[in-house]
C-alpha positions in Angstrom: -4.4 -16.0 -14.3 -0.8 -15.0 -14.8 0.2 -12.3 -12.2 3.4 -10.4 -12.7 5.2 -7.6 -11.0 6.6 -5.3 -13.7 8.9 -2.3 -12.8 6.9 0.9 -13.2 7.6 2.6 -16.5 7.9 6.4 -16.6 5.2 6.6 -19.3 2.8 4.7 -17.0 3.5 6.9 -13.9 0.5 9.2 -14.3 -2.0 6.3 -14.8 -0.4 4.4 -11.9 -1.0 7.5 -9.6 -4.6 7.8 -10.8 -5.3 4.1 -10.4 -3.8 4.2 -6.9 -6.0 7.1 -5.9 -9.1 5.5 -7.3 -8.4 2.2 -5.5 -8.0 4.0 -2.1 -10.9 6.3 -2.7 -13.1 3.4 -3.6 -12.5 1.7 -0.2 -13.4 4.9 1.6 -16.5 5.4 -0.4 -17.7 1.9 0.2 -17.2 2.4 4.0 -18.4 6.0 4.4 -20.2 7.0 1.1 -19.7 10.3 -0.5 -19.8 12.1 2.8 -16.4 10.8 3.7 -14.4 13.3 5.7 -11.2 11.3 5.2 -11.0 12.6 1.6 -8.5 15.4 1.2 -9.2 18.9 -0.2 -8.5 17.6 -3.8 -11.1 14.8 -3.3 -8.7 12.0 -2.8 -8.1 9.5 0.0 -4.4 9.4 -0.7 -2.7 12.5 -2.0 -0.8 12.7 -5.2 2.2 14.1 -3.3 2.2 11.1 -1.0 2.2 8.7 -3.9 4.9 10.7 -5.8 7.0 10.8 -2.6 6.8 7.0 -2.3 7.7 6.5 -6.0 10.6 8.9 -5.9 12.2 8.0 -2.6 15.8 6.8 -3.1 15.4 3.3 -1.6 11.9 2.7 -3.1 10.9 0.6 -6.1 7.5 0.7 -7.8 5.9 -2.1 -9.6 2.8 -2.5 -11.8 0.8 -5.6 -11.0 -0.4 -7.2 -14.2 -2.8 -10.1 -14.9 -2.4 -11.7 -18.3 -0.7 -8.4 -19.5 -3.5 -6.1 -18.1 -2.7 -3.5 -15.5 -4.6 -4.5 -12.4 -2.8 -2.8 -9.5 0.5 -1.7 -8.2 3.0 -1.8 -5.3 5.7 0.4 -3.9 8.4 -1.1 -1.7 11.0 0.5 0.5 14.0 -1.9 0.5 16.7 -1.4 3.2 19.5 -3.5 2.0 21.5 -2.9 5.2 18.9 -3.8 7.8 16.6 -5.9 5.7 13.7 -4.2 7.5 11.6 -3.5 4.5 8.3 -1.6 4.0 5.3 -2.2 1.8 4.6 1.4 1.2 1.6 0.9 -1.1 -0.2 -2.1 -2.4 -3.4 -1.7 -4.4 -5.6 -3.8 -6.7 -8.1 -2.1 -8.9 -11.6 -2.5 -7.4 -13.0 -4.3 -10.4 -10.3 -6.9 -9.9 -11.0 -7.6 -6.1 -11.6 -11.1 -4.8 -9.6 -12.8 -7.6 -6.5 -13.5 -5.5 -4.4 -10.9 -7.3 -3.2 -9.1 -4.2 -2.2 -12.3 -2.5 -0.4 -13.6 -5.6 1.4 -10.3 -5.9 2.4 -10.4 -2.2 3.8 -13.9 -2.5 5.9 -12.7 -5.4 7.2 -9.7 -3.4 8.2 -12.1 -0.6 10.0 -14.3 -3.1 11.8 -11.3 -4.8 13.2 -10.2 -1.4 14.1 -13.4 0.4 16.6 -11.8 2.7 13.9 -9.6 4.3 13.9 -10.0 8.1 10.8 -7.8 8.8 8.1 -6.5 6.5 6.1 -3.5 7.7 3.0 -1.8 6.3 0.0 0.2 7.4 -3.6 0.7 6.5 -6.5 2.9 7.6 -8.6 1.7 10.5 -11.7 1.4 8.4 -10.3 -0.8 5.6 -11.6 -4.1 6.9 -10.7 -5.9 3.7 -7.1 -4.8 4.1 -6.9 -5.7 7.7 -8.3 -9.2 6.9 -5.8 -9.5 3.9 -2.7 -8.6 5.9 -3.5 -10.5 9.1 -5.5 -13.5 7.9 -4.0 -14.1 4.4 -0.5 -12.8 4.5 0.5 -13.5 8.1 1.2 -10.0 9.4 0.5 -9.0 13.0 -1.0 -5.7 14.2 1.9 -3.9 15.9 0.5 -0.4 16.5 -2.6 1.7 16.2 -1.9 5.3 15.2 -4.4 7.8 16.6 -4.8 11.1 18.3 -3.0 9.8 21.4 -0.2 7.9 19.6 1.7 9.3 16.6 4.1 7.1 14.6 7.8 7.9 14.3 8.3 7.7 10.5 9.8 9.5 7.6 6.6 10.7 5.9 6.8 14.4 5.2 5.0 16.3 8.0 2.4 18.0 5.7 1.5 14.5 4.2 0.2 13.5 7.7 -2.7 15.8 7.0 -3.9 13.7 4.0 -6.0 10.7 4.6 -7.2 9.1 7.8 -5.9 10.1 11.2 -6.2 6.5 12.5 -4.1 3.7 11.0 -3.0 0.2 11.9 0.7 -0.7 11.5 1.4 -4.3 10.6 4.7 -6.2 10.8 5.6 -9.6 9.5 8.7 -11.3 11.0 10.1 -13.6 8.3 11.3 -17.0 9.4 14.7 -17.9 8.1 
């Protein structure tokens, strides 16, 4: 299996968004079934505008994850060249490609591509047990915060985007050893 991170091409943008939405929706449906109340009014776990905001943000870079030339996922990173406190905004692997080591291989490539990173940060919904296992047990992140009704994060997500998706999220950090 040959995993590569390929910069997102403009002509793949729409499919990238749809693949991202399906991957996140799949996780919610596995956990909650069709009755999921975390799905937004358009029937998605992650809103199109959230993904577009991540792709289009000035310091962000989007990649397609490919396996032997086939699109199998994607990642969006926010790279702060000044502080080197970088964010994994989105990482997804298509559900039919789960348990093949693709996400981990992609993550290791991301770390290698940005060796000056001091801290990586990401988040995931509270119910995504696969993601929590992946970030903590496989990739070496630590749970730093739990966002819920009594604790709201200070972040740069547009306010109306906070209405999309789950109200409860874990934030993870990984302090890189130099």
